[in-house]
C-alpha positions as CSV (number, residue, x, y, z in Angstrom):
1,M,18.3,-18.1,-84.4
2,T,20.1,-21.1,-83.0
3,N,23.3,-21.4,-80.9
4,T,23.2,-17.7,-80.6
5,T,25.4,-16.0,-78.0
6,L,25.3,-12.5,-76.7
7,D,28.4,-11.7,-78.9
8,D,26.2,-12.4,-81.9
9,L,23.6,-9.8,-81.0
10,D,23.3,-6.1,-81.2
11,I,21.5,-5.3,-77.9
12,A,20.4,-1.9,-76.4
13,I,19.2,-1.2,-72.9
14,A,16.4,1.4,-72.9
15,H,15.7,3.2,-69.7
16,D,13.0,5.9,-69.2
17,Q,15.2,8.7,-67.9
18,L,18.4,9.2,-66.0
19,W,18.1,12.8,-64.7
20,E,17.0,11.2,-61.5
21,F,19.2,8.5,-60.1
22,G,17.9,5.8,-57.8
23,G,17.8,2.1,-57.6
24,A,16.1,1.4,-60.9
25,E,18.6,3.7,-62.7
26,R,21.5,1.9,-61.1
27,V,20.1,-1.4,-62.3
28,A,19.7,-0.2,-65.8
29,L,23.4,0.6,-65.9
30,R,24.2,-2.8,-64.5
31,I,22.1,-4.4,-67.2
32,G,24.1,-2.5,-69.8
33,E,27.4,-3.5,-68.1
34,T,26.4,-7.2,-67.9
35,L,25.2,-7.4,-71.5
36,D,28.0,-5.1,-72.8
37,A,25.3,-3.0,-74.4
38,P,24.7,0.8,-74.7
39,V,22.1,2.3,-72.4
40,V,19.8,4.6,-74.3
41,T,17.7,7.1,-72.4
42,T,15.9,10.4,-73.0
43,A,18.2,12.6,-70.8
44,A,20.8,12.0,-68.1
45,G,22.1,13.9,-65.1
46,P,25.7,14.1,-63.9
47,E,25.4,11.3,-61.4
48,A,24.2,8.8,-64.0
49,R,26.9,10.0,-66.4
50,S,29.6,9.5,-63.8
51,E,28.3,6.1,-62.8
52,A,28.2,5.0,-66.5
53,A,31.7,6.2,-67.0
54,D,32.9,4.3,-63.9
55,R,31.3,1.1,-65.2
56,G,32.5,1.5,-68.7
57,V,28.9,1.7,-70.0
58,E,28.2,3.7,-73.2
59,L,25.4,6.2,-72.5
60,R,23.3,7.6,-75.3
61,T,20.6,10.3,-74.9
62,F,18.1,11.4,-77.5
63,A,16.1,14.2,-75.9
64,D,18.5,16.0,-73.7
65,E,17.7,19.5,-75.0
66,K,13.9,19.0,-74.4
67,Y,14.2,17.9,-70.8
68,D,17.1,20.3,-69.9
69,R,15.6,23.3,-71.5
70,F,11.9,22.9,-70.6
71,G,11.7,21.9,-66.9
72,V,8.0,21.4,-67.2
73,F,8.6,18.1,-68.9
74,T,10.5,16.8,-65.9
75,R,7.5,17.2,-63.6
76,S,4.9,14.6,-62.8
77,G,2.0,14.4,-65.3
78,L,3.5,16.1,-68.3
79,K,6.7,14.2,-67.7
80,E,4.9,10.8,-67.9
81,L,3.0,11.6,-71.1
82,S,6.1,13.1,-72.7
83,L,8.1,10.0,-71.9
84,V,5.4,7.8,-73.4
85,F,5.4,9.6,-76.7
86,D,9.2,10.0,-76.9
87,W,9.8,6.3,-76.4
88,Q,7.3,5.2,-79.1
89,T,9.7,6.4,-81.7
90,A,13.1,6.2,-79.9
91,P,16.2,5.7,-82.1
92,L,16.6,2.0,-81.5
93,R,16.1,0.5,-85.0
94,E,19.7,-0.7,-85.4
95,F,19.5,-3.3,-82.6
96,D,18.4,-6.9,-82.7
97,I,17.0,-6.9,-79.1
98,V,16.0,-4.0,-77.0
99,V,15.9,-4.7,-73.2
100,S,13.7,-1.9,-71.8
101,S,14.1,-1.1,-68.1
102,G,11.1,0.8,-66.7
103,W,7.5,1.4,-67.7
104,A,7.8,4.2,-70.3
105,S,10.6,2.7,-72.4
106,R,8.5,-0.4,-73.1
107,Q,6.3,1.9,-75.2
108,Y,9.0,1.5,-77.9
109,R,7.5,0.2,-81.2
110,T,9.8,-2.5,-82.6
111,T,10.4,-2.9,-86.3
112,D,10.4,-6.2,-88.3
113,G,12.8,-8.8,-87.0
114,Q,13.4,-6.8,-83.8
115,Y,12.4,-8.0,-80.3
116,L,11.6,-6.2,-77.1
117,L,12.3,-7.6,-73.6
118,N,11.2,-5.7,-70.5
119,Y,13.0,-5.8,-67.2
120,C,10.0,-4.8,-65.2
121,H,10.3,-3.0,-61.8
122,S,6.5,-3.0,-61.6
123,P,3.5,-2.4,-63.7
124,Y,2.6,1.4,-63.6
125,R,1.8,1.7,-59.9
126,P,-0.2,4.9,-59.7
127,A,-2.9,3.4,-61.9
128,N,-2.7,-0.1,-60.4
129,D,-1.8,-1.1,-56.8
130,L,-1.2,2.5,-55.7
131,L,-4.4,3.9,-57.3
132,A,-6.3,4.3,-54.1
133,D,-3.3,5.8,-52.3
134,T,-2.7,8.2,-55.2
135,L,-6.3,9.5,-55.3
136,E,-6.6,9.7,-51.5
137,R,-4.0,12.5,-51.4
138,L,-5.8,14.7,-53.8
139,S,-8.7,17.2,-53.4
140,T,-12.1,16.2,-54.9
141,P,-11.7,18.3,-58.1
142,A,-8.1,17.1,-58.6
143,R,-9.2,13.5,-58.0
144,A,-11.6,13.6,-61.0
145,V,-8.9,14.9,-63.3
146,A,-6.4,12.4,-62.0
147,R,-8.8,9.5,-62.7
148,L,-9.1,10.5,-66.3
149,Y,-5.3,11.0,-66.6
150,L,-4.4,7.7,-64.9
151,T,-7.0,5.8,-67.0
152,A,-5.3,7.1,-70.2
153,I,-1.8,6.2,-68.9
154,D,-3.1,2.8,-67.9
155,L,-4.5,2.1,-71.3
156,L,-1.3,3.1,-73.0
157,D,0.7,1.0,-70.5
158,G,-1.5,-2.1,-71.1
159,R,-1.2,-1.8,-74.8
160,A,2.6,-1.5,-74.5
161,A,2.7,-4.6,-72.3
162,D,0.9,-6.5,-75.0
163,R,3.7,-5.7,-77.4
164,V,6.5,-6.9,-75.1
165,D,8.0,-10.2,-76.4
166,A,9.1,-11.4,-73.0
167,F,9.1,-10.1,-69.4
168,L,11.8,-10.2,-66.7
169,A,10.6,-9.3,-63.2
170,N,12.8,-7.8,-60.5
171,S,11.0,-9.9,-57.8
172,D,8.5,-12.6,-57.1
173,L,6.0,-9.9,-56.1
174,V,6.4,-8.0,-59.4
175,R,6.0,-11.3,-61.3
176,E,2.6,-11.7,-59.5
177,R,1.7,-8.1,-60.5
178,I,2.6,-8.8,-64.1
179,R,0.3,-11.8,-64.1
180,R,-2.5,-9.8,-62.5
181,Y,-2.4,-6.7,-64.6
182,Y,-0.9,-7.9,-67.9
183,R,-2.0,-11.6,-67.9
184,R,1.6,-12.5,-68.8
185,E,4.4,-14.7,-67.4
186,A,7.8,-13.4,-66.3
187,T,11.2,-14.7,-65.4
188,V,12.5,-13.4,-62.0
189,V,15.9,-11.9,-62.1
190,Y,16.7,-10.2,-58.8
191,P,18.6,-6.9,-59.1
192,P,22.3,-7.0,-58.2
193,V,23.4,-6.2,-54.8
194,D,27.2,-5.8,-54.3
195,L,27.8,-7.8,-51.2
196,P,30.7,-5.9,-49.5
197,E,33.6,-8.0,-48.1
198,V,33.6,-5.8,-45.1
199,S,31.0,-6.8,-42.6
200,R,29.4,-5.3,-39.5
201,S,31.3,-3.2,-37.1
202,D,32.3,-5.1,-34.0
203,G,30.3,-2.7,-31.9
204,S,27.2,-1.1,-33.3
205,E,26.5,2.5,-32.6
206,P,23.2,3.5,-30.9
207,Y,21.5,4.9,-33.9
208,F,19.0,3.7,-36.5
209,L,19.2,4.4,-40.2
210,F,16.5,5.4,-42.7
211,I,17.6,5.4,-46.4
212,G,15.3,6.5,-49.2
213,R,13.6,9.3,-51.1
214,L,11.4,11.4,-48.9
215,V,8.1,10.7,-50.7
216,P,4.8,9.4,-49.2
217,E,5.4,5.9,-50.6
218,K,8.4,5.5,-48.3
219,R,6.4,6.6,-45.2
220,P,9.0,9.0,-43.8
221,E,6.5,10.8,-41.6
222,T,5.5,7.6,-39.9
223,V,9.2,6.9,-39.2
224,L,9.9,10.4,-37.9
225,E,6.9,10.3,-35.6
226,A,7.9,6.9,-34.3
227,F,11.4,8.2,-33.4
228,A,9.9,11.4,-31.8
229,E,8.0,9.0,-29.6
230,S,11.0,6.7,-28.8
231,G,13.7,9.4,-28.5
232,R,16.3,7.1,-30.1
233,P,18.8,8.6,-32.6
234,L,17.9,8.3,-36.2
235,K,20.1,9.2,-39.2
236,V,18.3,9.9,-42.5
237,V,20.0,9.4,-45.8
238,G,18.2,11.0,-48.8
239,A,17.0,14.5,-49.6
240,S,17.7,16.8,-46.6
241,T,14.3,18.5,-46.9
242,G,11.1,17.7,-48.7
243,S,7.5,18.7,-48.6
244,I,5.6,15.7,-47.3
245,G,2.0,15.9,-46.0
246,S,1.3,19.1,-44.2
247,G,4.8,20.6,-43.8
248,D,8.5,20.6,-44.4
249,I,9.8,17.3,-43.2
250,G,13.3,18.6,-42.4
251,H,12.1,21.6,-40.4
252,D,9.4,19.6,-38.5
253,A,11.7,16.7,-37.6
254,P,12.4,15.9,-33.9
255,S,15.8,16.9,-32.5
256,N,17.0,13.3,-32.3
257,V,16.8,13.0,-36.1
258,E,19.9,13.9,-38.2
259,F,19.5,14.5,-41.9
260,L,22.7,13.6,-43.8
261,G,21.4,14.3,-47.4
262,T,22.9,12.4,-50.2
263,V,26.0,10.4,-49.3
264,S,28.7,8.4,-51.2
265,E,28.3,4.7,-51.7
266,Q,31.2,4.1,-49.3
267,R,29.7,6.4,-46.7
268,K,26.3,4.6,-47.0
269,I,27.9,1.2,-46.4
270,D,29.8,2.5,-43.4
271,L,26.6,3.9,-41.9
272,L,24.8,0.6,-42.6
273,R,27.5,-1.5,-40.8
274,R,27.6,0.8,-37.8
275,A,23.9,1.2,-37.2
276,T,21.9,-0.7,-34.6
277,G,19.3,-1.3,-37.3
278,V,17.7,-0.1,-40.5
279,V,14.1,1.1,-40.6
280,Y,12.5,0.4,-44.0
281,V,8.7,0.6,-44.1
282,P,7.5,1.6,-47.6
283,V,4.1,1.0,-49.1
284,R,4.1,-2.4,-50.9
285,E,7.7,-2.0,-52.2
286,D,8.5,-3.8,-55.5
287,F,11.9,-5.0,-54.3
288,G,13.9,-2.7,-52.0
289,L,17.7,-2.6,-52.2
290,V,18.2,-1.0,-48.8
291,P,17.2,-4.0,-46.6
292,I,19.3,-6.3,-48.8
293,E,22.3,-4.1,-48.4
294,A,21.7,-4.0,-44.6
295,L,21.6,-7.8,-44.4
296,A,24.7,-8.0,-46.5
297,V,26.7,-6.2,-43.9
298,G,25.0,-8.0,-41.0
299,T,22.6,-5.3,-39.8
300,P,19.0,-6.3,-38.9
301,V,16.0,-4.5,-40.4
302,V,12.6,-3.2,-39.2
303,T,10.1,-3.6,-42.0
304,V,6.4,-4.1,-42.7
305,A,4.6,-7.3,-43.8
306,E,3.8,-6.0,-47.2
307,G,5.7,-5.8,-50.5
308,F,8.9,-7.8,-51.2
309,P,10.8,-6.7,-48.1
310,G,8.1,-8.4,-46.0
311,R,9.0,-11.7,-47.8
312,V,12.7,-11.3,-47.2
313,I,12.9,-10.2,-43.6
314,E,11.9,-13.0,-41.2
315,D,10.6,-11.7,-37.9
316,G,13.0,-12.4,-35.0
317,R,15.6,-14.0,-37.3
318,T,16.7,-11.3,-39.7
319,G,14.8,-8.3,-38.3
320,V,11.5,-7.3,-36.9
321,V,8.2,-7.1,-38.9
322,V,5.8,-4.4,-37.8
323,E,2.4,-2.8,-38.6
324,P,2.8,0.4,-40.7
325,T,1.8,2.7,-37.9
326,V,3.7,5.1,-35.7
327,E,3.0,2.8,-32.7
328,G,4.0,-0.3,-34.7
329,V,7.3,1.2,-35.9
330,A,8.2,2.6,-32.4
331,A,7.5,-0.8,-30.8
332,G,9.5,-2.6,-33.5
333,V,12.5,-0.3,-33.0
334,E,12.5,-1.2,-29.3
335,R,12.2,-4.9,-30.0
336,L,15.1,-4.8,-32.4
337,A,17.3,-2.8,-30.0
338,D,16.7,-5.4,-27.3
339,A,17.1,-8.5,-29.5
340,T,20.0,-10.7,-30.5
341,F,20.7,-11.5,-34.2
342,D,23.2,-13.9,-35.7
343,R,25.4,-12.1,-38.1
344,G,26.0,-15.1,-40.3
345,T,22.3,-15.7,-40.7
346,L,21.7,-12.0,-41.7
347,R,24.4,-12.1,-44.3
348,A,23.3,-15.5,-45.7
349,A,19.8,-14.0,-46.3
350,A,21.3,-11.5,-48.8
351,A,23.2,-14.2,-50.7
352,P,20.4,-14.8,-53.4
353,F,20.8,-11.2,-54.5
354,A,24.5,-11.3,-55.2
355,A,25.7,-9.5,-58.3
356,D,27.2,-12.6,-59.9
357,R,23.8,-14.4,-59.7
358,F,22.1,-11.4,-61.4
359,E,24.7,-11.4,-64.2
360,T,24.5,-15.2,-64.8
361,R,20.7,-15.3,-64.8
362,L,20.3,-12.2,-67.0
363,R,22.7,-13.5,-69.6
364,E,21.0,-16.9,-69.6
365,A,17.5,-15.4,-70.0
366,V,18.5,-13.2,-72.9
367,E,20.4,-16.0,-74.7
368,T,17.5,-18.4,-74.1
369,F,15.1,-16.0,-75.8
370,A,17.5,-15.2,-78.6
371,N,17.8,-18.9,-79.5
372,A,14.1,-19.5,-79.7
373,P,12.2,-16.2,-80.0
374,E,9.2,-17.7,-81.6
375,A,8.8,-20.2,-78.7
376,Y,9.0,-17.5,-76.1
377,Q,7.4,-14.5,-77.9
378,L,4.2,-13.7,-75.9
379,A,4.5,-17.1,-74.3
380,D,2.6,-18.2,-71.2
381,E,5.7,-19.5,-69.5
382,P,8.9,-17.9,-68.2
383,L,12.2,-18.0,-70.0
384,L,13.8,-19.7,-67.1
385,Q,12.5,-21.8,-64.2
386,D,12.9,-20.5,-60.7
387,S,16.3,-21.1,-59.2
388,D,16.7,-18.3,-56.7
389,D,15.4,-18.5,-53.1
390,V,14.8,-15.6,-50.8
391,E,15.1,-17.8,-47.8
392,A,18.5,-18.2,-46.3
393,D,20.1,-21.6,-47.0
394,D,21.4,-22.9,-43.7
395,D,23.8,-25.3,-45.4
396,S,25.6,-22.5,-47.2
397,S,25.4,-19.9,-44.4
398,P,28.6,-18.3,-43.3
399,E,29.6,-19.2,-39.8
400,G,27.5,-17.1,-37.5
401,T,29.0,-14.5,-35.1
402,E,27.4,-12.0,-32.8
403,D,28.8,-8.6,-32.0
404,E,29.0,-7.3,-28.4
405,H,25.6,-5.6,-28.8
406,G,23.9,-8.9,-29.7
407,H,23.6,-8.2,-33.4
């Protein structure tokens, strides 16, 4: 194909599942919106359907009854194997290019003359960079079974990666993982962050904010223990309760912690702009929308020196970088509360992740591939050269201002 535009192509976006709705699911819908393509998935929940309707994205499901009727298939283990086999024969043969978003949907087997691009949020983490963490939480008998299961999933995942024609990565870190685990190159296309026109409140309120799923990978227990030690107010956005570690995280939380549950997008932005700071300390996070959203409204971030957030947040300039321990987080919270941050610098650090950059780069990557698929199919070079920079560009930074609390 030469001089091909997106209008000449029948494109579908394939995403693993949409009954859960987090950052990856939002990105899948944004990919569909940007490429004016339907999003095909196994099953979808009400939140995903509502978001798709709001964005004018066509949503197609092909296994609703299975996942709605048999809850066992939505649970870890059976869910993953079920998704793998469902995606191998997904109803996508009518399309020229399938852009899969996620790990299970790249299991799709293309037909003659059809191409598969994968927007990769990460190689399958429980069998790769999180393998030790995954096994550590299990009993000895369960660990043996898990090793066999994860080995099988890893083999299926590796074979699927071999069939992908070209990779897009959501961050520089994920590109490095793709090189390490799949021996393939990838083009970095940062997920879109809607940079709100409204910026930080003139006077921040004396609370910190934690946003995320209450799962071990997000280290909620570490954060809660740190705030039990500091006594500072913490608001938690996410599931109001969850079983983490040895107990119910909501029941065992200190009195200075307030659980807000799931909130609207507008409420989330309002909480971000009024907070003293955001605490975001996950285990080797692939990308992390939360700290970017915080920077976008001029709020500094406490994070860890691992994963992609550790590359975005500059200690003392856009936040505080800490050790992933109770003591480290508690000390980082105190440092941030006492520090002064330039609002313009914070907002400029979020600029590389603006939605318009995502849209331009994604369209360019897909069109580049479509015009020379043989050149890029299984190639050892990315579709596009790097152009985004996670460092703030001082020449393009908005004029810096500080609020009355020094942020």
